[in-house]
C-alpha positions in Angstrom: -4.8 -32.4 -35.6 -5.5 -29.0 -37.3 -3.8 -25.8 -36.5 -7.2 -24.4 -35.3 -7.5 -27.0 -32.6 -4.0 -26.3 -31.4 -4.8 -22.6 -31.1 -8.0 -23.2 -29.1 -6.1 -25.2 -26.4 -4.4 -23.8 -23.4 -1.5 -21.5 -23.8 2.0 -22.9 -23.7 3.8 -22.8 -20.3 6.7 -21.0 -22.0 4.7 -18.1 -23.4 1.3 -18.0 -21.5 0.5 -14.5 -22.6 1.4 -14.8 -26.3 -1.0 -12.9 -28.6 -2.1 -10.4 -25.9 -1.1 -6.7 -25.8 1.5 -5.4 -23.4 -1.1 -4.2 -20.9 -2.7 -7.6 -20.7 0.6 -9.4 -20.5 1.7 -7.2 -17.5 -1.7 -7.8 -15.9 -1.3 -11.6 -16.4 2.2 -11.6 -15.1 1.1 -9.9 -11.9 -1.9 -12.2 -11.4 0.4 -15.3 -11.7 3.1 -13.9 -9.4 3.3 -15.6 -6.0 5.5 -13.0 -4.4 6.2 -9.2 -4.9 8.3 -8.7 -8.0 10.3 -5.8 -9.5 9.2 -4.1 -12.7 12.1 -5.8 -14.5 11.0 -9.3 -13.3 7.4 -8.6 -14.4 8.7 -7.2 -17.7 10.6 -10.4 -18.3 7.5 -12.5 -17.7 5.4 -10.2 -19.8 7.9 -10.0 -22.6 8.1 -6.2 -22.7 10.4 -3.4 -21.7 10.8 -2.5 -18.0 9.6 1.0 -18.7 6.3 -0.4 -20.3 5.9 -2.7 -17.3 6.3 0.3 -14.9 3.8 2.3 -16.9 1.1 -0.4 -16.7 2.0 -1.3 -13.1 1.5 2.3 -12.1 -1.9 2.3 -13.8 -2.9 -0.9 -12.0 -1.6 0.4 -8.7 -3.8 3.5 -9.2 -6.9 1.2 -9.6 -6.0 -0.8 -6.5 -5.3 -4.0 -8.5 -1.6 -4.0 -7.7 0.1 -3.0 -4.5 3.3 -1.0 -4.9 6.0 -1.6 -2.2 8.4 1.3 -1.9 12.1 0.5 -1.6 15.1 -0.2 -3.8 14.0 -1.7 -6.0 10.2 -1.0 -5.9 8.2 -4.3 -5.9 4.7 -5.0 -7.0 2.2 -7.6 -6.1 -1.4 -8.6 -6.8 -3.9 -7.1 -4.4 -5.9 -10.1 -3.3 -8.4 -7.8 -1.4 -9.3 -6.2 -4.7 -10.1 -9.5 -6.4 -12.1 -10.6 -3.3 -14.1 -7.3 -3.4 -14.6 -7.9 -7.1 -15.9 -11.4 -6.5 -18.3 -10.3 -3.8 -19.7 -7.6 -6.1 -20.1 -10.1 -8.9 -22.0 -12.5 -6.6 -24.2 -9.7 -5.4 -25.0 -8.5 -8.9 -25.7 -12.0 -10.3 -27.7 -13.5 -7.5 -30.8 -12.7 -5.5 -30.7 -12.5 -1.7 -32.6 -15.9 -1.5 -30.1 -17.5 -3.9 -27.2 -16.2 -1.8 -28.8 -17.3 1.5 -29.4 -20.8 0.0 -25.8 -21.1 -1.0 -24.6 -19.9 2.4 -26.8 -22.6 4.0 -25.5 -25.3 1.6 -21.9 -24.3 2.3 -22.5 -24.2 6.1 -23.9 -27.7 5.9 -20.9 -28.9 3.9 -18.5 -27.3 6.5 -20.4 -28.9 9.4 -20.2 -32.3 7.7 -16.4 -31.9 7.4 -16.1 -30.8 11.0 -18.1 -33.9 12.1 -16.1 -36.2 9.8 -12.7 -35.0 11.0 -13.5 -34.0 14.5 -11.9 -30.6 14.0 -13.1 -27.0 13.6 -10.9 -26.3 10.6 -8.8 -28.1 8.0 -5.7 -26.7 9.5 -6.3 -28.7 12.7 -6.3 -32.1 10.9 -3.1 -34.1 11.0 -3.0 -36.0 7.7 -0.2 -38.2 9.0 -2.8 -39.9 11.2 -4.4 -41.5 8.2 -3.3 -44.6 6.2 -1.0 -43.9 3.3 -3.6 -44.9 0.8 -6.1 -42.4 2.3 -3.8 -39.4 2.4 -4.5 -38.1 -1.2 -8.2 -38.3 -0.5 -7.8 -36.5 2.8 -5.8 -33.7 1.1 -8.6 -33.3 -1.5 -11.3 -33.1 1.2 -9.3 -30.6 3.3 -8.8 -28.4 0.2 -12.6 -28.7 -0.5 -13.3 -27.8 3.1 -11.0 -24.7 3.0 -12.7 -23.7 -0.3 -16.1 -24.1 1.2 -15.1 -21.8 4.2 -13.8 -19.2 1.8 -16.8 -19.4 -0.5 -19.2 -19.1 2.4 -17.5 -15.9 3.5 -17.7 -14.4 0.0 -21.4 -15.4 -0.4 -22.3 -14.1 3.1 -20.6 -10.8 2.3 -22.5 -10.6 -1.0 -25.8 -11.5 0.8 -25.2 -8.7 3.3 -24.4 -6.3 0.4 -27.7 -7.2 -1.4 -29.7 -7.0 1.9 -28.2 -3.6 2.6 -28.9 -2.2 -0.9 -32.5 -3.6 -0.8 -33.1 -2.1 2.7 -31.8 1.3 1.6 -33.8 1.4 -1.6 -37.1 0.9 0.5 -36.3 3.8 2.9 
């Protein structure tokens, strides 16, 4: 195997942000964090000084990408609402209202099929322990797909309303 093929593969788990600048490493560390973290914890993950991490975290907080939690010590976390907003805008920019409506309809059909199959209104209402042991893995996959379909339908519907609103206001 050549060195080029190794470089093109996924980053190592030990140093996932190697080769990126400090600002990108801090951004990546925040994106991968599951819980609020201190600047020192983020700095350790991003392989930079705590002061550099604070500088970049302050910048990202100003943009709304990161939420700053006051206290001792201050903690930072990814702002999921920002990324949701960004995804809705991306969908609205890249799709027509008809494409978005079609996707909303497809996802609605998929959600209804899961509701019928499992006799429940949401994946959270399904008790996987009611299934045979050899079915449980497949049930978990389907429940994950169902939850994803619900989330995607919401994003596509918001994008559809956004496009519909901008189309209506441009014809006034």
